[in-house]
C-alpha positions as CSV (number, residue, x, y, z in Angstrom):
1,X,0.0,0.0,0.0
2,X,1.2,3.4,-0.9
3,X,0.8,6.3,1.5
4,X,1.6,10.0,1.4
5,X,2.8,11.6,4.6
6,X,3.1,15.4,4.4
7,X,5.4,16.9,6.9
8,X,7.5,13.7,6.9
9,X,10.6,15.5,8.2
10,X,8.6,16.9,11.1
11,X,8.3,15.4,14.6
12,X,5.2,13.2,14.2
13,X,5.7,12.7,10.4
14,X,9.2,11.3,11.0
15,X,8.1,8.8,13.7
16,X,5.0,7.8,11.7
17,X,7.0,7.2,8.5
18,X,9.4,5.0,10.5
19,X,6.6,2.9,11.9
20,X,4.8,2.5,8.6
21,X,8.0,1.5,6.8
22,X,8.4,-1.3,9.4
23,X,4.8,-2.4,8.5
24,X,5.7,-2.7,4.8
25,X,4.0,0.4,3.6
26,X,5.4,2.2,0.6
27,X,5.9,5.7,2.1
28,X,6.2,8.9,0.0
29,X,7.2,11.9,2.1
30,X,6.9,15.6,1.4
31,X,8.1,18.5,3.4
32,X,9.1,22.1,2.6
33,X,12.0,22.0,5.1
34,X,11.3,25.5,6.3
35,X,13.3,27.2,9.0
36,X,10.5,27.7,11.6
37,X,12.9,25.7,13.8
38,X,16.4,24.1,13.3
39,X,16.5,22.8,9.7
40,X,19.5,20.6,10.6
41,X,17.2,18.6,13.0
42,X,14.8,18.1,10.1
43,X,17.6,17.0,7.9
44,X,18.8,14.5,10.5
45,X,15.4,12.9,10.7
46,X,15.2,12.8,6.9
47,X,18.6,11.2,6.6
48,X,17.4,8.3,8.7
49,X,14.3,7.8,6.6
50,X,16.2,8.0,3.3
51,X,18.2,4.9,4.3
52,X,15.1,2.8,4.4
53,X,13.7,0.8,1.5
54,X,10.3,1.9,0.3
55,X,10.8,5.5,1.2
56,X,11.0,8.4,-1.2
57,X,11.1,12.1,-0.5
58,X,10.1,15.3,-2.4
59,X,10.8,18.8,-1.1
60,X,7.5,20.4,-1.9
61,X,5.5,23.1,-0.2
62,X,1.8,22.4,0.2
63,X,0.9,25.8,-1.2
64,X,2.5,24.7,-4.6
65,X,-0.7,23.4,-6.2
66,X,0.9,22.3,-9.4
67,X,3.5,20.2,-7.8
68,X,1.0,18.6,-5.4
69,X,-1.2,17.6,-8.3
70,X,1.7,16.3,-10.3
71,X,2.7,14.1,-7.3
72,X,-0.8,12.7,-6.8
73,X,-1.2,12.0,-10.5
74,X,2.1,10.2,-10.6
75,X,2.0,8.2,-7.4
76,X,-1.7,7.2,-7.1
77,X,-1.8,7.1,-3.4
78,X,-4.0,4.7,-1.4
79,X,-3.9,6.8,1.7
80,X,-2.9,10.3,2.7
81,X,-1.9,11.5,6.2
82,X,-1.6,15.3,6.2
83,X,0.7,16.4,9.1
84,X,2.4,19.3,7.4
85,X,1.3,22.6,8.9
86,X,2.6,25.8,10.4
87,X,2.7,24.9,14.0
88,X,2.8,26.9,17.2
89,X,0.3,29.0,19.0
90,X,2.4,32.0,19.9
91,X,4.1,32.3,16.5
92,X,0.6,32.7,15.0
93,X,0.2,36.0,16.9
94,X,3.2,37.6,15.2
95,X,3.2,35.7,11.8
96,X,-0.5,35.2,10.9
97,X,0.0,34.9,7.1
98,X,2.2,31.9,7.5
99,X,-0.8,30.1,9.0
100,X,-3.2,31.0,6.3
101,X,-0.7,30.0,3.6
102,X,0.2,26.6,5.1
103,X,-2.8,25.5,7.1
104,X,-5.6,26.9,4.8
105,X,-4.2,27.2,1.3
106,X,-2.0,24.1,1.8
107,X,-4.9,22.0,3.1
108,X,-7.3,23.0,0.3
109,X,-4.6,21.8,-2.2
110,X,-4.5,18.4,-0.4
111,X,-8.3,18.2,-0.4
112,X,-8.5,19.1,-4.1
113,X,-5.8,16.5,-4.9
114,X,-7.8,13.8,-3.0
115,X,-10.9,14.8,-5.0
116,X,-9.1,14.6,-8.4
117,X,-7.1,11.5,-7.5
118,X,-9.3,9.6,-5.1
119,X,-7.8,8.0,-2.0
120,X,-9.3,5.4,0.4
121,X,-8.8,7.6,3.5
122,X,-7.4,11.1,4.3
123,X,-6.2,11.5,7.9
124,X,-5.2,15.0,8.9
125,X,-3.8,16.8,11.9
126,X,-6.2,19.0,13.9
127,X,-5.3,20.1,17.4
128,X,-6.5,20.3,21.0
129,X,-6.1,24.1,20.6
130,X,-9.6,24.1,18.9
131,X,-11.1,23.8,22.4
132,X,-9.9,27.4,23.0
133,X,-11.8,29.1,25.7
134,X,-13.7,25.9,26.8
135,X,-13.5,25.3,30.5
136,X,-15.4,21.9,30.9
137,X,-12.9,19.0,31.1
138,X,-12.1,16.5,29.9
139,X,-12.4,18.0,26.4
140,X,-14.8,16.0,24.4
141,X,-15.5,15.9,20.6
142,X,-19.1,16.4,21.7
143,X,-18.3,19.9,23.0
144,X,-18.7,22.9,20.7
145,X,-15.4,24.4,19.5
146,X,-16.5,27.9,18.5
147,X,-14.3,30.1,20.7
148,X,-10.6,29.8,19.5
149,X,-8.0,31.9,21.3
150,X,-5.3,31.8,18.7
151,X,-5.2,32.0,14.9
152,X,-3.5,28.6,14.9
153,X,-6.6,27.2,16.6
154,X,-8.9,28.9,14.1
155,X,-7.0,27.4,11.2
156,X,-7.3,23.9,12.7
157,X,-11.0,24.3,13.2
158,X,-11.2,25.6,9.6
159,X,-9.5,22.4,8.5
160,X,-12.2,20.3,10.1
161,X,-14.9,22.3,8.4
162,X,-13.2,22.1,5.0
163,X,-12.7,18.3,5.4
164,X,-16.4,17.8,6.2
165,X,-17.4,19.8,3.1
166,X,-15.2,17.6,0.9
167,X,-16.4,14.4,2.6
168,X,-20.0,15.5,1.8
169,X,-19.5,16.8,-1.7
170,X,-17.0,14.3,-3.0
171,X,-17.4,11.3,-0.7
172,X,-13.8,11.5,0.5
173,X,-13.4,9.6,3.8
174,X,-11.7,12.0,6.2
175,X,-10.6,11.7,9.8
176,X,-9.3,14.6,11.8
177,X,-7.1,14.1,14.9
178,X,-7.0,16.6,17.7
179,X,-3.5,16.1,19.1
180,X,-2.8,16.8,22.7
181,X,0.8,18.0,23.6
182,X,2.9,15.4,21.9
183,X,6.4,14.9,23.2
184,X,9.4,12.6,22.9
185,X,12.7,12.1,21.1
186,X,13.3,14.0,17.9
187,X,10.7,16.5,19.1
188,X,10.2,20.2,18.1
189,X,12.6,22.7,19.7
190,X,9.8,25.3,20.0
191,X,7.9,23.0,22.5
192,X,8.3,23.8,26.2
193,X,9.8,20.5,27.3
194,X,12.5,20.7,24.6
195,X,13.4,24.3,25.4
196,X,13.3,23.6,29.1
197,X,15.8,20.7,28.7
198,X,18.1,22.9,26.6
199,X,18.1,25.8,29.1
200,X,18.5,23.5,32.2
201,X,21.5,21.8,30.6
202,X,23.0,25.1,29.6
203,X,22.4,26.7,33.1
204,X,20.0,29.3,31.7
205,X,16.7,30.4,33.2
206,X,13.5,28.7,32.2
207,X,10.3,30.8,31.8
208,X,7.4,29.2,33.7
209,X,4.2,30.9,32.5
210,X,1.1,31.5,34.6
211,X,3.4,30.9,37.6
212,X,3.3,27.2,36.8
213,X,-0.5,27.0,37.3
214,X,-1.2,25.0,34.1
215,X,-1.9,21.4,33.2
216,X,-1.2,19.6,29.9
217,X,-2.3,16.2,28.6
218,X,1.3,15.2,27.6
219,X,1.2,12.3,25.2
220,X,4.2,10.3,24.2
221,X,5.0,10.1,20.5
222,X,5.0,6.2,20.3
223,X,1.4,6.2,21.6
224,X,0.4,8.8,19.1
225,X,1.8,7.1,16.0
226,X,0.4,3.7,17.0
227,X,-3.0,5.3,17.2
228,X,-2.7,6.8,13.8
229,X,-1.5,3.5,12.3
230,X,-4.5,1.7,13.7
231,X,-6.9,4.3,12.1
232,X,-5.5,4.1,8.6
233,X,-7.8,1.3,7.5
234,X,-10.7,2.5,9.7
235,X,-12.1,5.0,7.1
236,X,-15.4,6.5,8.2
237,X,-18.5,5.7,6.2
238,X,-21.5,7.9,5.5
239,X,-24.5,7.6,7.7
240,X,-27.7,8.7,5.9
241,X,-29.7,8.4,9.2
242,X,-27.4,10.8,11.0
243,X,-29.0,13.8,12.8
244,X,-27.5,16.1,15.4
245,X,-30.0,15.1,18.2
246,X,-29.3,11.3,18.1
247,X,-25.8,10.9,16.8
248,X,-22.3,12.1,17.8
249,X,-21.2,15.6,16.8
250,X,-17.9,14.0,15.8
251,X,-19.4,12.2,12.8
252,X,-21.9,13.0,10.1
253,X,-24.1,11.9,7.2
254,X,-20.8,12.3,5.3
255,X,-17.8,9.9,5.6
256,X,-16.3,12.1,8.3
257,X,-14.9,11.6,11.8
258,X,-13.1,13.6,14.5
259,X,-11.1,12.0,17.3
260,X,-9.2,13.3,20.3
261,X,-5.8,11.6,20.6
262,X,-4.2,12.3,23.9
263,X,-3.1,10.6,27.2
264,X,-6.4,11.2,29.1
265,X,-4.2,12.2,32.1
266,X,-3.4,15.9,32.5
267,X,-0.1,16.6,34.4
268,X,0.6,19.8,36.3
269,X,3.3,21.8,34.7
270,X,5.4,22.0,37.9
271,X,5.2,18.2,38.3
272,X,6.4,17.8,34.7
273,X,9.3,20.1,35.3
274,X,10.2,18.2,38.4
275,X,10.4,14.9,36.5
276,X,12.5,16.6,33.8
277,X,14.9,17.9,36.4
278,X,15.2,14.4,37.9
279,X,16.0,12.9,34.5
280,X,18.5,15.6,33.6
281,X,20.0,15.5,37.1
282,X,20.0,19.2,37.5
283,X,17.6,21.7,39.0
284,X,16.1,24.4,36.8
285,X,16.5,28.1,37.5
286,X,12.8,29.1,37.2
287,X,11.5,32.5,36.4
288,X,7.7,32.8,37.0
289,X,5.8,34.7,34.3
290,X,2.2,35.8,33.6
291,X,0.0,33.9,31.2
292,X,0.8,34.3,27.5
293,X,-1.6,35.5,24.9
294,X,-3.3,32.6,23.1
295,X,-2.5,30.1,25.9
296,X,-5.0,27.9,27.8
297,X,-4.9,26.8,31.5
298,X,-5.6,23.1,31.0
299,X,-5.8,20.5,28.3
300,X,-7.4,17.1,29.0
301,X,-8.6,14.7,26.4
302,X,-11.7,12.5,26.5
303,X,-10.5,9.6,24.4
304,X,-13.4,7.2,25.0
305,X,-14.4,7.3,21.3
306,X,-10.9,6.3,20.2
307,X,-10.8,3.6,22.8
308,X,-13.9,2.1,21.4
309,X,-12.8,2.3,17.8
310,X,-9.2,1.0,18.0
311,X,-8.7,0.1,21.6
312,X,-6.4,3.1,22.0
313,X,-4.7,3.0,25.4
314,X,-1.6,5.2,25.9
315,X,0.9,3.3,28.0
316,X,3.8,5.6,28.4
317,X,4.2,7.4,31.7
318,X,5.7,10.9,32.0
319,X,8.7,9.3,33.8
320,X,9.4,6.8,31.0
321,X,8.7,9.3,28.2
322,X,11.0,12.0,29.6
323,X,13.7,9.5,30.4
324,X,13.8,8.5,26.7
325,X,13.7,12.1,25.6
326,X,16.5,13.2,27.8
327,X,18.7,10.3,26.7
328,X,18.0,11.1,23.1
329,X,18.7,14.8,23.6
330,X,22.1,14.2,25.3
331,X,23.1,11.8,22.6
332,X,22.0,13.9,19.7
333,X,23.6,17.1,21.0
334,X,26.7,15.3,22.4
335,X,26.0,16.7,25.8
336,X,28.4,14.4,27.7
337,X,31.2,15.3,25.3
338,X,30.7,19.0,25.9
339,X,30.6,18.6,29.6
340,X,33.8,16.6,29.7
341,X,35.5,19.3,27.5
342,X,34.2,22.0,29.9
343,X,35.8,20.1,32.8
344,X,39.2,20.1,31.0
345,X,39.2,23.9,30.5
């Protein structure tokens, strides 16, 4: 089976590509390799994938409609997993057009390509950020998501609406995944756990927003990609009997579905930092700050729907996940070598 993974040099895309290659999928990856964060990290991920059989890569930007269409026409994909996006809540406040280009224009190009060159199932990345100003937890796909607090969240909600439209009009089976704070080795440097580790190891201050009074449903990368893998052949089907009073808001009369994919276990930010300090073996120099624009106090995923559909049960504790991350970080950045050199000076 041939599958397209957009954002294949990104954090989730890299790990998912690795998993699917081990399951004998033929994986075609695309990525624009932009400099939102360290391009060398993206190149390092890509270099691992390019050593594998059944993997091919094209440096393409989702906004390049002609190249996307050429690729779909040539490759005739069975499945598409769209993970490419302009990520980051705070970056969207200062760089709004990047989000419209990548997350709106890029996604319509993927939808149009799936319409013109039909696929069995399109899975795409949404985000827990769509819950925005919601205060009732755990966040459920039955809850309304009409009050985003960042442009990033608004683009992800837009993706869900766009996908539903194409599922209805053109019978494209689509599944949107609302990711909850994914972490682990080969992660994104703009994520808090990654920047915390860097600053702690370098003896720099870490900024703890809202004075540490925040909770996140941290979900380890291996649990996330296994969930995606199990959903590939679970394409939604249309339900002509669907109505909003009797059926779930996360499905439809169209072949359309939305899932939360998280750990179902929110962790207090200060507890998370404490475990990270233990795994690094060094206490952080904390500076407590006010809440940032676009941020939310708590994320907490209701994953009961995903449990029923694919028996999804995240199994990685924060202790185990951060231990793996810190070991990878020190190895990738040669931390021990640097420390030994410092001791010699």
